[in-house]
N, CA and C of each residue as an Amber inpcrd file, in Angstrom:
protein
   132
   0.7890000  -1.2670000  -0.0010000  -0.0440000   0.0580000  -0.0250000
   0.7730000   1.2530000  -0.0800000   1.8930000   1.3190000   1.0090000
   2.3670000   2.6440000   0.9450000   3.3940000   2.7050000  -0.1640000
   3.9320000   1.7070000  -0.7070000   4.7860000   1.6070000  -1.8550000
   4.0450000   2.2070000  -3.0680000   2.9180000   1.5320000  -3.2670000
   2.1530000   1.7880000  -4.2340000   1.5690000   3.3230000  -4.3350000
   1.3010000   3.8010000  -3.1980000   0.9510000   5.2570000  -2.8900000
   1.9750000   6.3560000  -3.4530000   3.1350000   5.8080000  -3.1100000
   4.2650000   6.7500000  -3.4980000   4.6590000   6.4950000  -4.8910000
   4.7350000   5.4250000  -5.5210000   5.2230000   5.1260000  -6.7310000
   4.2390000   5.0540000  -7.9150000   2.8930000   4.8260000  -7.4710000
   1.8660000   4.6690000  -8.6260000   0.5500000   5.5020000  -8.0750000
   0.7660000   6.6350000  -7.6060000  -0.5710000   7.2470000  -6.9580000
  -1.6680000   7.3000000  -7.8280000  -1.6170000   7.4700000  -9.2230000
  -2.6350000   7.3130000 -10.0760000  -3.5370000   6.1340000 -10.0510000
  -2.9430000   5.0240000  -9.4410000  -3.8540000   3.8440000  -9.3190000
  -4.5110000   3.7490000  -8.0190000  -4.4000000   4.8200000  -7.2150000
  -5.2940000   4.7390000  -5.8390000  -5.9260000   6.0800000  -6.0040000
  -7.2270000   5.8110000  -5.4090000  -8.2390000   6.9470000  -5.1990000
  -7.9140000   7.7090000  -3.7300000  -7.7400000   7.0120000  -2.8400000
  -7.3150000   7.5680000  -1.4100000  -6.5510000   6.4870000  -0.8000000
  -5.8440000   6.8920000   0.2730000  -5.1220000   5.9430000   0.9150000
  -5.1280000   6.4170000   2.4400000  -5.5440000   5.5100000   3.3280000
  -5.5260000   5.7410000   4.8200000  -4.4140000   4.8420000   5.4510000
  -3.4670000   5.4040000   5.9730000  -2.3000000   4.5830000   6.6700000
  -2.7050000   4.7870000   8.3780000  -2.6440000   3.6160000   8.9300000
  -2.9350000   3.5350000  10.2760000  -2.0200000   2.7170000  10.9370000
  -1.3550000   3.0050000  11.9630000  -0.5430000   2.3030000  13.0200000
   0.5070000   1.6430000  12.1230000   1.3530000   2.7100000  11.4360000
   2.4670000   2.2110000  10.6470000   3.6620000   3.0660000  10.6660000
   4.7680000   2.6550000  10.4240000   5.8770000   3.0820000  10.4520000
   6.9840000   2.4970000   9.5480000   8.0430000   3.4320000   9.0930000
   9.0470000   2.6640000   8.2130000   9.6240000   1.3870000   8.9820000
   9.7500000   1.6540000  10.2670000  10.4990000   0.5870000  11.0480000
   9.8970000   0.6370000  12.4660000   9.2810000  -0.7080000  12.7330000
   8.6210000  -0.6560000  14.0930000   9.4410000  -1.8620000  14.9130000
  10.0730000  -1.2000000  15.9420000  10.9810000  -1.9630000  16.9480000
  12.2540000  -2.3140000  16.3670000  12.9820000  -3.2850000  16.8170000
  14.3430000  -3.7120000  16.5000000  14.3100000  -5.1820000  16.8420000
  15.2240000  -5.8500000  16.4180000  15.5110000  -7.3300000  16.8660000
  15.5750000  -7.6650000  18.1360000  16.0050000  -6.5870000  18.9250000
  16.3750000  -6.7020000  20.4790000  14.8910000  -6.8200000  21.0370000
  13.8910000  -6.2590000  20.5960000  12.4640000  -6.2900000  21.0190000
  11.8630000  -7.3780000  20.4740000  11.8550000  -7.6630000  19.2290000
  11.1200000  -8.6420000  18.5420000  11.5340000 -10.0240000  18.7330000
  12.7820000 -10.4260000  18.8430000  13.2570000 -11.7650000  18.8670000
  13.0080000 -12.3920000  20.1470000  12.8150000 -11.8580000  21.1960000
  12.4850000 -12.5440000  22.5590000  10.8140000 -12.8090000  22.2320000
  10.1510000 -11.8970000  21.9320000   8.6020000 -12.0490000  21.5660000
   8.3150000 -13.1790000  20.8210000   9.1210000 -13.3040000  19.7030000
   9.0190000 -14.3620000  18.7040000   9.1560000 -15.7640000  19.2650000
  10.2570000 -15.7600000  20.1980000  10.7770000 -16.9860000  20.8230000
   9.6740000 -17.4500000  21.7270000   9.0100000 -16.5160000  22.5260000
   7.8990000 -16.8770000  23.5870000   6.7410000 -17.4950000  22.7330000
   6.3130000 -16.8200000  21.6620000   5.1560000 -17.3470000  20.7920000
   5.3430000 -18.6780000  20.4260000   6.8450000 -18.9410000  19.7240000
   6.9210000 -20.1160000  19.2950000   7.1720000 -21.3510000  20.4260000
   7.4660000 -20.7910000  21.5130000   7.6360000 -21.7700000  22.5860000
   6.1670000 -22.1130000  23.2690000   5.4940000 -20.9250000  23.6270000
   4.3120000 -20.9210000  24.4320000   3.0070000 -20.8880000  23.6970000
   3.0230000 -20.4460000  22.4760000   1.6920000 -20.3770000  21.8190000
   1.3690000 -18.7180000  22.0560000   0.0820000 -18.6130000  21.4860000
  -0.3650000 -17.2800000  21.6650000  -1.9110000 -17.4730000  22.0780000
  -2.2500000 -16.7620000  23.1140000  -3.5820000 -16.9350000  23.6200000
  -4.7570000 -16.2800000  22.7580000  -5.8960000 -16.7000000  22.4640000
  -6.7750000 -16.1240000  21.6560000  -7.2810000 -14.7640000  22.0200000
């Protein structure tokens, strides 16, 4: 979506971006979370 909006805006009528960033977190934050989910699963 974001790439398309920048590189081919004529293909879109409107764009709504929500809860987005070029980079969210870093490996030091995400890797422990990934390991926990892989080990313990994820509650519904």
